[in-house]
N, C-alpha and C positions, 0 to 999 in steps of 0.2 A: 504494500500500500504506500502510495506517495502522496504527500500533501501538496495542495496548490499553493502558489505564492501568496494568495490572499488569506491563507490560513496561518500565516506566520506572525509572530509578535517579536519586534525588534527591541533588543536591550543594548543601549550604548552607555559605556562608562569611559570617559576620556576618549582615547583612540581605539579602544577595544569595542567591538560590536559583534553580537551574536543574534541569530534568528532562532526563535523557539516555536514549536508547534504545541498548541493546547490540546490535550487529550484527557479522556476519562479512562480509568483502568480499574480493574478489580484485583490487580496484583498487589501484594504487600510491598511496603517500602523497601524491604530487603532486595527486591528485584530492580530497584533504581540504580542507575550508574551513569557515568560520562556526563556529569553536569545536569542531570534531571532535577527539576525543582518541584517539590511537593507543595501544592497550594492549599489543599484541603485533605483531611483525613477521613477515615470511615470505610465502609464496605466498597464504596465507589469513590475513588480519589480523583481530584483534578490535578494534573501534572503538566509542567512545561518541559518539553524534550528538545534538546538542541537539534536543529534541523539536520546538521551534518551527522548526527548519531541516531537519527530517527529509525532507520532500517534496523540497526543493531538493537536499539532499545525496545522497539515494538516486537521484534523477534524474541527477545528475552521474555517479555510478558507472555507471548503466545506459547513459549516453550513450557511454561507452567500451566498451560490451558487457561490462561487469564485473558480478559478482553483488553483491547486498546482501541479506542474510538476517537477519531479526530473531531474536534468541535470547531465550528466556524467562529471566527472572531469578528463580532460586530462592534459597534460603538459602545454598547452597554458592557459587553465582556471586556473590551479594551479598558474601560474605566475601572472595572473590577480587578483586572490583572494589575493595572498600575497601582491601585490601592494595596493589593496583596504584596506587591514587590516592595513598596514603601514600608509596610508593616514588617516584612522580613529584614529589611535594612535597619530598621529601628529596633530589631530584636524581639518584636512581638510575635507570638505564635498562638494558634488556636488551642 
């Protein structure tokens, strides 16, 4: 499965820039790797997966028979993601 460019969320800090894909997964956090960012916890988690590692990360979830579904990023989700990222930077967690 490949994400369309419109499904990416760009994070820039100084000269460093990464594109992330927003997904829902039923896999536990122990399946996360390569810069995957957990946004919410629970039976179905929202995660940001680095675009360049998406194939590897989604395959890892599937290897444990867990789901990985791309979510379209609209303006409301973009606001939500931005807020969640600021919470993480400030050290706040759910």
